[in-house]
C-alpha positions as protocol buffer text, in pm:
chain_id: "A"
residue {
  index: 1
  type: MET
  ca { x: -2772 y: -2522 z: 4551 }
}
residue {
  index: 2
  type: LYS
  ca { x: -2645 y: -2428 z: 4898 }
}
residue {
  index: 3
  type: THR
  ca { x: -2741 y: -2674 z: 5192 }
}
residue {
  index: 4
  type: GLU
  ca { x: -2732 y: -2559 z: 5573 }
}
residue {
  index: 5
  type: LYS
  ca { x: -2524 y: -2756 z: 5797 }
}
residue {
  index: 6
  type: ASN
  ca { x: -2683 y: -2904 z: 6090 }
}
residue {
  index: 7
  type: THR
  ca { x: -2511 y: -2716 z: 6388 }
}
residue {
  index: 8
  type: THR
  ca { x: -2729 y: -2884 z: 6643 }
}
residue {
  index: 9
  type: ALA
  ca { x: -2666 y: -3250 z: 6548 }
}
residue {
  index: 10
  type: LEU
  ca { x: -2499 y: -3472 z: 6831 }
}
residue {
  index: 11
  type: LYS
  ca { x: -2139 y: -3511 z: 6688 }
}
residue {
  index: 12
  type: ILE
  ca { x: -1770 y: -3593 z: 6834 }
}
residue {
  index: 13
  type: THR
  ca { x: -1594 y: -3268 z: 6858 }
}
residue {
  index: 14
  type: GLN
  ca { x: -1259 y: -3441 z: 6978 }
}
residue {
  index: 15
  type: GLN
  ca { x: -1125 y: -3765 z: 7095 }
}
residue {
  index: 16
  type: CYS
  ca { x: -802 y: -3836 z: 7261 }
}
residue {
  index: 17
  type: ARG
  ca { x: -607 y: -4076 z: 7480 }
}
residue {
  index: 18
  type: VAL
  ca { x: -611 y: -4007 z: 7844 }
}
residue {
  index: 19
  type: LYS
  ca { x: -457 y: -4219 z: 8114 }
}
residue {
  index: 20
  type: GLY
  ca { x: -626 y: -4555 z: 8147 }
}
residue {
  index: 21
  type: GLY
  ca { x: -847 y: -4498 z: 7853 }
}
residue {
  index: 22
  type: MET
  ca { x: -992 y: -4271 z: 7586 }
}
residue {
  index: 23
  type: ALA
  ca { x: -1192 y: -3944 z: 7615 }
}
residue {
  index: 24
  type: TYR
  ca { x: -1441 y: -3825 z: 7396 }
}
residue {
  index: 25
  type: GLY
  ca { x: -1588 y: -3481 z: 7355 }
}
residue {
  index: 26
  type: LEU
  ca { x: -1970 y: -3457 z: 7207 }
}
residue {
  index: 27
  type: LYS
  ca { x: -2166 y: -3147 z: 7152 }
}
residue {
  index: 28
  type: CYS
  ca { x: -2537 y: -3145 z: 7093 }
}
residue {
  index: 29
  type: GLU
  ca { x: -2741 y: -2802 z: 7064 }
}
residue {
  index: 30
  type: GLY
  ca { x: -2447 y: -2618 z: 7245 }
}
residue {
  index: 31
  type: VAL
  ca { x: -2406 y: -2873 z: 7539 }
}
residue {
  index: 32
  type: VAL
  ca { x: -2068 y: -3029 z: 7584 }
}
residue {
  index: 33
  type: LEU
  ca { x: -2067 y: -3383 z: 7707 }
}
residue {
  index: 34
  type: THR
  ca { x: -1724 y: -3550 z: 7785 }
}
residue {
  index: 35
  type: LEU
  ca { x: -1690 y: -3948 z: 7805 }
}
residue {
  index: 36
  type: ILE
  ca { x: -1402 y: -4128 z: 7943 }
}
residue {
  index: 37
  type: VAL
  ca { x: -1414 y: -4488 z: 7861 }
}
residue {
  index: 38
  type: SER
  ca { x: -1151 y: -4704 z: 8025 }
}
residue {
  index: 39
  type: PRO
  ca { x: -1109 y: -5082 z: 8104 }
}
residue {
  index: 40
  type: ARG
  ca { x: -1044 y: -5252 z: 8459 }
}
residue {
  index: 41
  type: THR
  ca { x: -741 y: -5162 z: 8621 }
}
residue {
  index: 42
  type: THR
  ca { x: -760 y: -5332 z: 8945 }
}
residue {
  index: 43
  type: ALA
  ca { x: -920 y: -5636 z: 9093 }
}
residue {
  index: 44
  type: GLU
  ca { x: -1122 y: -5419 z: 9304 }
}
residue {
  index: 45
  type: ASP
  ca { x: -1292 y: -5248 z: 9015 }
}
residue {
  index: 46
  type: ARG
  ca { x: -1674 y: -5319 z: 8981 }
}
residue {
  index: 47
  type: ASP
  ca { x: -1666 y: -5494 z: 8619 }
}
residue {
  index: 48
  type: GLU
  ca { x: -1468 y: -5483 z: 8301 }
}
residue {
  index: 49
  type: TRP
  ca { x: -1523 y: -5118 z: 8159 }
}
residue {
  index: 50
  type: ARG
  ca { x: -1612 y: -4795 z: 8327 }
}
residue {
  index: 51
  type: VAL
  ca { x: -1786 y: -4501 z: 8144 }
}
residue {
  index: 52
  type: GLN
  ca { x: -1751 y: -4174 z: 8322 }
}
residue {
  index: 53
  type: ALA
  ca { x: -1988 y: -3873 z: 8192 }
}
residue {
  index: 54
  type: ARG
  ca { x: -1952 y: -3521 z: 8240 }
}
residue {
  index: 55
  type: ALA
  ca { x: -2141 y: -3222 z: 8127 }
}
residue {
  index: 56
  type: LYS
  ca { x: -2013 y: -2866 z: 8166 }
}
residue {
  index: 57
  type: ARG
  ca { x: -2296 y: -2621 z: 8278 }
}
residue {
  index: 58
  type: PRO
  ca { x: -2223 y: -2248 z: 8276 }
}
residue {
  index: 59
  type: ALA
  ca { x: -2311 y: -2109 z: 8616 }
}
residue {
  index: 60
  type: ARG
  ca { x: -2373 y: -2442 z: 8759 }
}
residue {
  index: 61
  type: ASP
  ca { x: -2181 y: -2739 z: 8895 }
}
residue {
  index: 62
  type: ASP
  ca { x: -2051 y: -2992 z: 8655 }
}
residue {
  index: 63
  type: VAL
  ca { x: -2261 y: -3309 z: 8648 }
}
residue {
  index: 64
  type: LEU
  ca { x: -2071 y: -3627 z: 8669 }
}
residue {
  index: 65
  type: PHE
  ca { x: -2195 y: -3998 z: 8635 }
}
residue {
  index: 66
  type: ASP
  ca { x: -1944 y: -4295 z: 8670 }
}
residue {
  index: 67
  type: GLU
  ca { x: -2057 y: -4650 z: 8585 }
}
residue {
  index: 68
  type: TRP
  ca { x: -1920 y: -4989 z: 8508 }
}
residue {
  index: 69
  type: GLY
  ca { x: -2031 y: -5280 z: 8277 }
}
residue {
  index: 70
  type: PRO
  ca { x: -1906 y: -5612 z: 8122 }
}
residue {
  index: 71
  type: THR
  ca { x: -1857 y: -5432 z: 7812 }
}
residue {
  index: 72
  type: ARG
  ca { x: -1807 y: -5069 z: 7703 }
}
residue {
  index: 73
  type: ILE
  ca { x: -2162 y: -5062 z: 7555 }
}
residue {
  index: 74
  type: ASP
  ca { x: -2303 y: -5188 z: 7899 }
}
residue {
  index: 75
  type: ALA
  ca { x: -2128 y: -4921 z: 8076 }
}
residue {
  index: 76
  type: LEU
  ca { x: -2233 y: -4648 z: 7844 }
}
residue {
  index: 77
  type: ARG
  ca { x: -2597 y: -4757 z: 7871 }
}
residue {
  index: 78
  type: ALA
  ca { x: -2550 y: -4791 z: 8253 }
}
residue {
  index: 79
  type: VAL
  ca { x: -2451 y: -4393 z: 8249 }
}
residue {
  index: 80
  type: GLY
  ca { x: -2760 y: -4322 z: 8019 }
}
residue {
  index: 81
  type: ARG
  ca { x: -2991 y: -4482 z: 8268 }
}
residue {
  index: 82
  type: SER
  ca { x: -2840 y: -4293 z: 8551 }
}
residue {
  index: 83
  type: TRP
  ca { x: -2822 y: -3952 z: 8383 }
}
residue {
  index: 84
  type: THR
  ca { x: -3192 y: -4003 z: 8273 }
}
residue {
  index: 85
  type: SER
  ca { x: -3318 y: -4113 z: 8622 }
}
residue {
  index: 86
  type: ASN
  ca { x: -3143 y: -3798 z: 8773 }
}
residue {
  index: 87
  type: GLU
  ca { x: -3234 y: -3552 z: 8518 }
}
residue {
  index: 88
  type: LEU
  ca { x: -3500 y: -3383 z: 8735 }
}
residue {
  index: 89
  type: ASP
  ca { x: -3306 y: -3386 z: 9042 }
}
residue {
  index: 90
  type: HIS
  ca { x: -2984 y: -3209 z: 8868 }
}
residue {
  index: 91
  type: GLY
  ca { x: -3161 y: -3004 z: 8596 }
}
residue {
  index: 92
  type: LEU
  ca { x: -2997 y: -3216 z: 8344 }
}
residue {
  index: 93
  type: THR
  ca { x: -3001 y: -3166 z: 7981 }
}
residue {
  index: 94
  type: MET
  ca { x: -3146 y: -3491 z: 7819 }
}
residue {
  index: 95
  type: PHE
  ca { x: -2916 y: -3666 z: 7586 }
}
residue {
  index: 96
  type: ASP
  ca { x: -3047 y: -3946 z: 7333 }
}
residue {
  index: 97
  type: TRP
  ca { x: -2819 y: -4212 z: 7469 }
}
residue {
  index: 98
  type: GLU
  ca { x: -2880 y: -4457 z: 7177 }
}
residue {
  index: 99
  type: ALA
  ca { x: -2771 y: -4169 z: 6961 }
}
residue {
  index: 100
  type: VAL
  ca { x: -2464 y: -4124 z: 7156 }
}
residue {
  index: 101
  type: ALA
  ca { x: -2403 y: -4505 z: 7138 }
}
residue {
  index: 102
  type: ARG
  ca { x: -2450 y: -4500 z: 6763 }
}
residue {
  index: 103
  type: VAL
  ca { x: -2192 y: -4192 z: 6728 }
}
residue {
  index: 104
  type: LEU
  ca { x: -1940 y: -4368 z: 6951 }
}
residue {
  index: 105
  type: ALA
  ca { x: -1979 y: -4683 z: 6749 }
}
residue {
  index: 106
  type: GLU
  ca { x: -1866 y: -4512 z: 6441 }
}
residue {
  index: 107
  type: VAL
  ca { x: -1537 y: -4461 z: 6585 }
}
residue {
  index: 108
  type: ARG
  ca { x: -1543 y: -4777 z: 6739 }
}
residue {
  index: 109
  type: ALA
  ca { x: -1540 y: -4623 z: 7083 }
}
residue {
  index: 110
  type: VAL
  ca { x: -1805 y: -4873 z: 7202 }
}
């Protein structure tokens, strides 16, 4: 019996080291979300971990959110809250941020 692959499910499409941290490319329903997870680098940084989230949008400006937290998961959840609270202002695609956290936890990113 042939099974169909779920092509709309949230999945990590790439992960690599970047200056100061790790970058993760995620895709869900054709929308690409890039997350950069990095630790504190200076005493002036707001907290221990930073998560930067960027979504590429055809024919529109990219969307970028940058949040800090005492742990990687706290920083990710802060990004999720910022994203969700600004979705109407920026016409953002909704992401299930708990699903994002689960997918990243599978590769020990958070």
